[in-house]
N, C-alpha and C positions, 0 to 999 in steps of 0.2 A: 737350305737346309738351316733349320734353327741352329743355336748355338746350345751347348752343353751346360748345363749350369752344374753338373757335378763335378767332372773332371775338366782340367785346366791342362792345357798343353806345355809342354815345357818350353821354356826360350829358346830361339835358335842359337846353333853357335855360327859363327861366322867362320872362313876358311882362316882366319889367323888365331883360332882357338878362343876369342873373347865371345862372350854373350851381345846379344844384338841390345844395346841400350835403350835404343828407341823404342824397340817393343816393351822393355821393361818400364819405362815411362808411361808408355799408355795405358800399362796395368795397373799402374798406380792411380791415374787419374780417374780410370774408370771405377777404381775403389772409392774414389773420394766422391764419386757422383751420384754412388748408392746409398740411400739413405736406409740407416739403421732402425729396425723397428723392435722398442722396448716392449718386453712381455710381463705384465703385472701378475705375479702369482699370488698376490695377498687378495685381492679382491673384496677386501674389507669383512670376510668372516672368519675372522680369527677366534672369536667366541664359541663357535660352534662345537668344534671337538673338545674344549674343557668342560662346556656344559652338558655334553652328550655323557663324558665319562663321569662326571659328578652325579647326573642322575643316574646311572647305571649302577654306580656304587652307595648311592642313598636308598635306592630300591634294595638292592642285595643286602646292605648293612639292616635294612628294616625287617626285612624277613628272618635274616639270622638272629637279630636281636629278640624278635618275638618267639623265635623256635626256643632259643638257649634260656631265655626267663619263662618257659612255660605260659606265656601268655599274659604276664603280668606287665610286661613293657613292650613297646613304646607308649600305647595309648589303651590301657586296661579297658575301658568303657567300649571300645570297637570289638573287642573278642577276637574271633576269626577274622573279621572282615580288614585286621591289620596285613594280613595277607595279600588281599586285594588293593590295598594302599600301596604295598611295595611292589606290585606289579604294575601298578599305575605307574609310579616312578620309572620303573624300566619302561614302560611301554611310551612314556613321553622321551626318552633318551632315543629310542628309536624314531620318533615323530621330529626331534630335533636333527638325528642323523641324515635324514632327508634333505638339509638344507647345506650339506658339506659338499664342497666343491673340490 
């Protein structure tokens, strides 16, 4: 029957009331034999979240500025296409968000 990796058995207590030191030493040597696996949480994609949030904020700010200034800012020549530009920044933020792990 395979050994359980989840639950460990308690050390046996001998008749004198002391723990069996031989089993304790065996347990520590088993731990030394096992290799620890390092998990890399960074994965080199630290730029994704700040860029995504920046694109969302720029797109929202673009649309808000357009409405508040009644179409004279951010680019007067674009007219109502400024809304499309703002939503373009927001859509780019969603595209970048697919790279987030």
